[in-house]
C-alpha positions in Angstrom: 0.0 0.0 0.0 1.4 3.5 -0.8 1.4 5.9 2.0 2.1 9.6 2.2 3.5 11.1 5.5 4.4 14.5 6.7 6.2 14.7 10.1 7.0 17.7 12.1 9.0 17.4 15.4 10.0 20.3 17.7 12.7 20.0 20.2 12.8 22.0 23.4 15.8 23.7 24.8 17.3 20.5 26.2 16.9 18.6 23.0 13.8 16.6 24.0 11.0 16.4 21.4 8.1 18.3 22.9 5.8 18.5 20.0 5.2 15.9 17.2 2.6 16.3 14.4 2.3 13.4 12.0 -0.1 13.3 9.1 -0.6 10.1 7.0 -2.8 9.4 4.0 -4.8 7.3 3.2 -6.5 6.6 6.6 -6.5 2.8 6.3 -2.8 2.7 5.4 -2.2 5.0 8.4 -4.0 2.6 10.7 -1.9 -0.3 9.4 1.3 1.8 9.8 0.4 2.9 13.3 -0.3 -0.6 14.4 3.0 -1.8 12.9 5.0 1.0 14.5 3.5 0.3 17.9 4.5 -3.5 17.5 8.1 -2.4 16.7 8.6 0.7 18.9 5.9 0.7 21.6 6.0 3.6 23.9 9.8 4.3 23.7 9.1 7.8 22.4 7.1 8.8 25.5 3.4 9.7 26.0 1.8 10.2 22.7 -0.8 12.6 24.3 0.4 16.3 24.3 0.5 18.1 27.6 1.7 21.5 28.7 2.4 24.0 25.9 1.5 21.7 23.0 -1.9 20.9 24.6 -2.6 24.6 25.3 -1.7 25.6 21.7 -4.0 22.9 20.3 -6.8 24.0 22.6 -6.3 27.6 21.6 -6.4 26.6 17.9 -9.8 25.0 18.3 -11.4 22.2 16.4 
């Protein structure tokens, strides 16, 4: 299955990724990719749910 992906990662002052935005297309391929990545990487990249500044920025942006 072909897949298109755009990934944006922002590092904070100490070099830790504090914001990750990933867009995949088409959706079904993205689901397959996500499942495969979880099988291979698990949660080694930290909590996937934004907190702190990223969460505030997303809330301010609205739906």
